[in-house]
N, C-alpha and C positions, 0 to 999 in steps of 0.2 A: 504494500500500500504506500502511496506517495501523497504527501500533503504539501501545500504551498503556504508560505507565511510572508506577510508584509509587515515590516516594523518601521514606524516613523518616529521622529521626523527624518532621520536618515533611513532611506528605504533599503531594506535588506531582504534578499530572497534566500530562503534556506529550505532544504529538503529534509524531512524526517524519513529515514529509511527504516522500515520495520523488518527485522530479521528474525529467523527462527532462533530458538534458544541455543541451538547447537553451533550457530555461527558466532564468530568473535565480533565484538563491538568495534566500530570504526573509531578512530581518534576524533575528538571533538574540537572544532574551531569555534572560538568565542569572540564576540564583539562587545566589549565594555561590560559584559555581565555574564553570569553563569546561570544556565537554565536547569532548574531542579526537576527531575522526572519522578513520577510516582514509583513506589516500590515495585509494582507489577510490571513496570516498563524499564527496570534497571538495566536490561541488556540492550536498550535502545539508546542511541546517541544522536545529537544534532551535528550536522556537518554543514558548514558554510560553503556554498557552491558558487554564489554570485552576490555582488553588492554594487550599488551605484548611489553615490551621495552627490551627484551632479545634476542628473536629469530626473524629472518626475515620472515615477512608475505607477501605473494603475492596474496592471494585470500580469500574471505569469501563467504558463501552461506547460504541462509535461505529460507525455504518454510513454508507455513502454517502447523502448527502441528509438525514441526521438530525442533531439536536443531540447534544452530548456529555452522556451520562447518567453520574451519579455516585451511588453508594449508600453509606449510612451505617448500620451496625448499631447497635442499641440496647444498647450495652455499658456505658454509664455516663453520667455528666454531664460536660460539657454535651452536650445532644442536642436536635435540632430536627426535621429531616426525615429520612425513610427513603430516598427517591429524589428526585433533583433533576435539572433540566436546567441545566447550567453555562453561564454567559455572562459576558462582560466581565471576565475575570480571576478575580473572586471572587463574582460574582452567582449566585444559586440560585433557580430556579423549581420549586416542588414538583410532582412528577410522579405521576400524571397531573393531580392537583389537590390543593388544601389538605386536603379532606375525607379523602382516602384516606391522608393522612399524619398523621392526628390520633387514632390509637388510644390509648386510656387503659386502665390496669390494670382488669381486671374486665369489659371489653367483649368481645364476640365478635371474633375476629380473622380471620374468613373473608372479609370484604369490605374489609379495611383492611390496610395494611402494619404489621406488629408489630415485626419485627427483620430487616430485609432484609440478606442476606449477599452476594448476587451479582446483577449484571445482565449479560445476555449476548445478542449477536446471532449467530444461526446463519448458515450459508452461504447460506440462502435469503432472508436479510434480515429474518427474524422476530425480534422482541424478546421475551426471556424474563426474568422476575424471580423469583428464588428467595428466599422468605421463611422463614427458620428459625423465626421466631415464638418465640424463646427469649431474652428479654431477659437480659443479663448472662451468657449461655450457661448459664442454669439451666433451668427447666422450660418446655415449650411452653405458651403462653398462648392462651386463647380458641379452641382448635382451629384455630389460624391457620397451621400448617406447610403450605406450599403452593408449587407451581410454577405461575406464571401466564404465559400467552401473551398478549401485548398486541397490540391492533390499532393499527398505526402510523397509519392514516388517521383513526380516531376518538379515539385516545388512551385507549380503554377496554379492559378485559379481554375477550379473545376466548374463552378457556377457562381454567378453574382446575382444577388437579389437586391434590386434598387428599392430604397425605402422612400423615395421622393414623393410617391403618390399617396402615401398614408401619413406623412409627416409634414408639418408646416416648416417654413424656412427657419423658424426660431426654435425648433425642437432639438432635443439632444438624446440620441440613442445611447443608453448607458451600459446595459449588460445583456447577456444572452444565455439561454439554456436551450438545449436540444433534446427532444424526445425522439431518440433514434428508433425506438420500436414503432411508434405511431407516425413518425416522419413529420414532426411539427417543430417549429422554432418559436420561442417566446422571448421578446425583446422589451425591456423596460424603457420607457420614455420619461426621463427624470426631470425635465424642465417644466412641461405643462401637465404632466401626470398621464399615465396610461400604459397599456401593454399592446405591442404589435404582435399579432399571431400570424404565422406564415405556414401554409400548407406547402411543404418543401417539394412535393412531387409536381404539383400544378403551378406553384409560384403564387397562388392566390393569397392575399393578405388583408387583414383588417386591423383597425385600432379599437381596442375595447377599454372600458373603465376610464375613458377620458375625463379628467377633472373630478373623478370620484374620490371621496375622502380616503379610501384605502390606498390610493396611489399618489396622494399629496402629503407634503410635510406640514407639520403644525407650525405656523408662523410665530407662535408664542414660545416655541421651544428654544431653550438656551443651549448653545454648543459649548460644552465645558470639557477641556482636556487637562489632566493633571491639576485640577482645581483652579484652572484659569480659563476664563471665558474667551472664546475666539473673537478677535477684533479685526475690522477692516476699515481703513481710513478713519481710525479713531472711534469707530462705532461698533457695537456688538453685531456679529454676523446673524442675520435672520433669514429664514426661508420664506420667500414671498412668491409662491407659485401662481401662475396665471392659468386658470382652467381654459383649455382649448376646446373648440367645438369638435 
């Protein structure tokens, strides 16, 4: 079993490798702290496999026999790549290549990564990349809002599902889960509230629960981390969603 962990404000990606009791535990790499494991997991150790304290990470994905994928949204500077294969602690190889990671303002976003929010492996081992295509969480650029199924053998897109017909220009596609058995995708829209449901075989999609309380944040909620309220421009951060039709 493999789990992924994000630790902030320095974003650290670590893998917990679960071994049989007969296997010897790997040596543990630690960053500023020691992680205490329950007694029943005494034969398990944490191993630091990748970290990045320069660029904003929002997702990691790992499958058996694959490299560790890391994605970076285009939320501000510094920014370099949207999706990378992590290696050697801090190394980054643009995925699937340099060209797909070189979108520029004003260019079409249908065949390049614009602002990737999530990478995800489903239970069948398929790799999916969710591109919100809304730099700095503002407007969707270049018609690039899309869910892309990647071909693991070729490293190229197998199929692209454009989200532009079900999202407004100010929407933000945030996360994705795939039901590989029923062949459906479910994407959260975190800005206006709602869930995009895609029938993967036909490509038909619809947006449900738009503006419903279950998909909206409470604007009165206070964001507190380590007993300190999050501030922006000298004011408390508040969620002020706009319900979309």
